[in-house]
N, C-alpha and C positions, 0 to 999 in steps of 0.2 A: 261456102254453104249459105243457105238462105238465112238472112238475119231475122226474119219474122216468119213464123209458121202459123198461119191463121186458121187453117182447116183442122177440125177435130180429128179427122182420120189421119192427118199427117202427124198428129201428136200421139198416135198409137192408141186412141181410145178403142175399146172393144165394144162392138155393137151388141145390143141385147143385154139381158141380165148377166152379171158375172158374180163370182164369189166375193164376199166382203174382204177388203184388205185387212191384214193383221200385221202390226209392226212388231216383228220378233227377231229381225236381223238375219233372216234366212232366205228371203226374197222369192220363195217358190210361188207365191201368189201373184207375182208380176209376169208370169208366163203369158205370152200373147200380147203384152203391152209393148208396142214398138217405141224406140227412143224418140223423144221430142227434139233432141239436139245431140249431135256428135261433135264435140269440140276437138280440134286437132291436138295431138300430142306434141310435146317438146316446147310448149310456150309458157310453162310454169315459171314461177319466180324462185327466189332463194329458199323459200320454205319447203320446196319439193312438191307442193300441191299442184297437180296438173290435171285439170278436169278432163274427163272423157265423155262418156255417154250420160245423158240426163233423161229420165223417164218422168212422166207426169200423168196422173189420173185423178178422178174425183168421183164422189157419189153424192147423194142428197145432202149429206151433212159435213163432209170433209174433203180437203185437198191433200193429195199425196205426192211427194217427190221421192225419187231414188236417184242417186248420183254417184259417180266414180271419181275419187279424188287422186288417183294415180299413185298414191302411197298410203301406207297403213297409218291411220291417225285415229285418235279418240275424238269423236264429234262433239262431246260435251265439255271438253277441256283442252287447253293448250293448242288452240288453232285460231286463225284469223278469218275463217270463212263466214261470209255474210250473205244472206238471201234478201233481196229487195223485191217487193211486190207493189205493183200499181193496180190497186183494187177497183178503181173507177175508170180505168182505160183512158185516162186524161193526163197529158203532160203538164197541165196547168195547175194541178194540185200536188200536194206532197213536196218532197225535195227532189231536185234534179240529179239523177244518177243514170249515166249511160243512155240518155235520150228518153228516159221515162220520168214521170212524176211519181216517185216512190211514196206511197201512203203509209206503208208498213215496212219495217226492216227487222231482221233477226240476226244476231251474232251468236253463232253456235258455241264458240269457245267461252264466251262471257255468259252464256245461258240467259240472255236478256234481249227483249225486243223493244222497239220504239214505235209508237203510233204517231206519225207525223201530221195527222189530220187535226190534232189539237194544238192550241197555243196556250201555254208552252206544251211541247211534245210530251206524251205520256209514256212512261216506262211500264212494261208489263213482263210477266214471267210465263213459264211454260204452261202452268196450270190455267192461267187466264186466257191463254191462246188455244187451249185444248191440244197442246203439242205433245206428241210422243215420238221419240227417235229410237233407232236401233241400228246395229247392236250396241250394247253398252261397252263391249270390248273394242280394241282397235281393229280397224278394217279398212280396206280400200273402197268398199261400197257402203253406202248408208241409205236409210229410208226414214222419211219424216211424214208425220200426219199432223195436220192442223185444221182447226175448225173453220168452216166457210162462213163469210158474211152473208146473211140472208139478202136475197135480191141481186147479188153480184152475178153478172153473166159472163165475164171474161176477166182475165188477169194477165198483165205483163210481168215478166219475172227476169231476174238477173242474179247470177251467182258470182261472187267476187272473193278472191283470196286477198285479204287486206293485211296479212301478217307482217309483210315487210314493205308495204306501200307500192310494190311493183309485181303483185301476184297475178295469177291467171284469172280470166273472166270467161264465163259461159253464159250465153253463146259468145263466140269469139268476137273480138273487136268491140265489145260492149254494146252491141245492138241487141236489145232485150228480146227475149222470146215472148210469144203470146199464146195463151191457152184459153180456149172457149169451154166453159163448163158444160157438162152433159147432164148433171144431176142424175146420173145413171142409177137405176134401181139395182140393188144387189141381192143375191140370194144368200140369206143368212141361215146358217145351220141352226136348227131349233135348239132351244135350251137343253142342255144335257140333264139327265136325271140326277137328283141330289144323292140318291141312294145307290148302293152297289147293284150291279145287274145280276150277280149270282152270290149266294151266301158263301160259296167256296172261295171267292176272290178275297185277297188279303188287302185291306185298305190301309195305305200309309198316308199320313198327313204330316207335312213339315211346315213349321211356322217359327220365325223369329218373333219373340213375344215382347221385344222392345224394353230392355232394362227391367226384367222381372215383372212386367206389367200384368202377367197372368194372376198375380197376387193382388193387384190394385184394381183390375177391371174384371172381377169375377162374373158379374152378370153378363157382360158381353161375351167373354170366353165360354161361359156355360152354354149360352145359346148356340155359339159356333160349334162347340165340340159335340153337343147333343144333336145338332143338325147333321154333322159329318160322321159321327159314330165311328171313329178310327179303331182299327185293330192294333195299329202301331202308330205312335205319336212321337215325332222327332221335334224337339223344341230347342231353340238357340237363344242366347243372350240372357241366361239366368245366372247371375253372379253373386247374389246375396242369400241364396237359399240352398239347402242340401237336398239330396235325392228323396229322403223321407218326406220332407215338406212339399216337394213337387208332387210326389205321388199322392199325398194327402189332399192337396188342393184339387188335383184332377179327379180323384175318387169322389170328392165332395160334389163335383160338377156332374160326373157321368155315372157314378156307381160302379160296382164290380171291382175285380182285383187287377192291379197293374204291377208288372215286374219292371225293374229299372236298370239302366246302365248309364254312367255319366263320366265325363271328363271335360276339363276346362269349363266352358259355359254351355256345353251341349248335353242335353238330357234325353235319353230314349226311353219311352214308356211303352210296354208291350203287354197285350193280353196273353201272350205266350211266354213261357219261362225263358230266361236268358241262360244259355249253355256256357258261353264264354264271352269275354270282352277284350278288344284290342284297342289300346290307347294310341292316338296319334296327337301331334301338337295341336291340331285344329279341331279335334273332336273325338268321337268314340265309334268304334265298330262293335257290333253285337251279333252273335250267332243266336238266332231265335229258334226255339224248339217247337216246330209245328207238329200237330197231331199226326202220328204215323198212319193212322187209319184213313186219313184224308190226303196227305201229301207224301210224295216219295222222298223229298229232301227238305232240309231246314232252310232258313233264310238268313243271309248275312247282310245286315244293313249298316251303312256307314253314315253317320250324322255329323256334318261339318259346319263350322262357322269360320271362314277364312278371313284374313286381315282385311280391313276396310280401307277405302280411300286410295292414296297414292302408294301403298305398300306393296309394290310389284315384287320386289325381291323376297319379301316375307311370304307372299302368296305362292310364289314359285317354289320356295322351299317346302311349304306345306303340301302342295299338290305332288311334288316329287316324293315326299315321304309317304303319302297315301298310295301312290302307284307302287312304290317299293314294298309297302306292307301287303298290298294285294298280291304282288308277285310272290312274296314269300309264303303267303297263306295258300296259294295255289300250287306250290311246289310239293310234289309227292314225297312222302317219307319224312318231312320236317315235323317236329313236335308241334301239335296244335294246328296242322294244316287242314284245310277244308276238304271234304269229300269232293271228288271231281263232279262238276256240273251243279254245284251249289249255287242257287240264285244269288247274285250280288247286285245290290242297289246302293247308290250314293245319293243322299239328299242333303238339303240344307241351304243356308244363306252363304253363297259362295262369293259374294261381293266382287264379282268379275266386272270391274269397271276400268281396268288397265289393259295390259298387253294380252292379246288373244292367245299368246303362248301358253298361258296357264290353263285355259279351257282345253286347248289342244293336248296338253299333257294328260289331263284327266280322261279325255276321250280315247286317245291313241296309245297312252303309255310311254310317250317320248319324254324321258327324264332329262332335265337340263343339266343338273349337277351329278353326273354319273360317278365322279370320283368319290362323292360322299354317299350317294344313295344306290349305287350299283347300276346295272345295265337296264336299258329300255325293256318294257314288257307290255305288249298289248293286253289290256286288262280283262277281255272276255275269254272264256274257256276255249273258244275255237280259234284263238290267235288273232282276232279282229278287234276293231275299236268298239267302245261302248256307244250306246245310243242316248242322245239328249232328247227327252220327252217333249219339252216346250209346250205345255198345254195352254188352251185358251181359257178365258173367264167362263164361268158356268153359263152365263146368259148373254155374252157379248163377244164380238170379234176383237178382243184385246188379249195381250199376252204379258203385260207388265205385272210384276209381283211386288214392287215397292213404289211408294209415292210419298211425297212430303207436301201435304196440302197447307201446312201452317206457316211456312216461311219460304222465301225465295231460295233458289239453289238448283240442284239437279232436278230435271224432269223425271217423270215416271220411267222405270226401266225393269228389265227382266234380269234379276240378280239371284233369285232363288231357283234351284234346279232339282230335277229328278233325272239321274243318269243311271242306266241299267245295262246289264249284260244280256243282250237280246237272244243269245243262244240258249239261255236258261230261264228267261222271264219274258212274258208278254204282258201287255197292259190293256185292260178293258176300259172302263170309264176313267176319265182323267180331266181335271179342271183346276182353275184357280178360283177361289171363292172371294168375290168382291160383292158385298151387299150393295155398294154404290151402283153397280151396273145390273142389278136384278130387278125384275118386275115386281110390282106390289103383290101379285098373286103368288109368285114363287117365294117371296119373303114370308108371306103368311103361311104357305104350305110347309116351309122349313122351320117355322117358329122363330124367325129372325127379324131384326129391325134394320131400317135403312142405314143407320150409322154404325152398325156393330163392328165391321172389320176396320173401318176408319178410326174408330175410337179405341179398339183393342190394341192396335199396333200400326207401325208404318209399313210393315210387311204383310202380305196377304197369305193365307193358308194355301198350300199347293197339295193337291190330292191326286193319288195314283192308286187304282185298284189293280193289284198284281194278280196275274193268272200264272199259277205255279204248278210244276209237275207233281 
């Protein structure tokens, strides 16, 4: 293969305006971008990482990478993959790596970068680099966004697996690739409306409120909730207050009556009465009584907060239990079973930062521990998988729902979900509310302030306007 690919066309750049890239771990926006490098298979080290295709693209503000690691890994932990960038296209600056002078390096598993242009070298984190990666679960493919240096016209790059000292390199033989920036203009979808498109839509808002912070940051949450005007509010991480207290504080912010269902640290508040509740280890399911004159069926909403961090076994048990509960609720003739075709929606802080198997279980109904939780059961009424909504920010091509701006650690990620049975539910307006990425005009129109979502919680509110039969 060619060690250096200097032409933009050879790097797969798309001529003319294209849609803005969005780091969501689904890769559909890479369609039409040709690989910048195809590294041979079979030359990986003991770690099992064996690079394949690498794609690169850019726009006015950011540089994007997508790469295949040859095995399922978690990009933000437990790997030795490093990305080296020669940002001034000179071997005389930075540190010597694979024939380039690397000015900047990033170690994905350590979640840490080094700017080698300083003496001593400067350590930086994902937030300082404007870095977002996806998916947060394990995968063979990964995508990365990072902020571009102003005035940089080209970059040489090298991917290395340094986990065991003898890992794979892309491009092969350590001859770095070269990418010329296009500064491409992108077509950005206009800001979504903050309000519902139809009064008949049922607005669901899900938000992890960070250690009962809704009681400590009433001003911020009041502005957020009044701007969003939810019909159903799914809150997570409330551990020191009871349902009556949660309903009281939300009523104080929004007015009107709220009905509640809760379990563990998950609280569901609804403008509609709660007909029944189903407790699972990680949260609460609630059957909500929608007005018969407007809707043909009621709504079953599952509000979850799965185990965080490295708790893969716990999360798998929790999602197995949810799928089993939905299977039993859909079984005809069982006490408390749902009427056929009842809209089913799962929301919450799913903390999916480990094995992809957990997300697959929720979507497809593939139970891991069938001896304990019973047989697999595709969770939609038509025997198919459920749909992962994955909305963008209200006013920006971003998909992350969690960020930690206050200390080093994991970069922004999409760990809050809306999953729904698309045979019974459609979704109209949908978005993640981040006041950080909104325009001043949109903030003013919504009665919001720039730091509201950042101050309220480390999780962003996820909004879905359900279109129900």
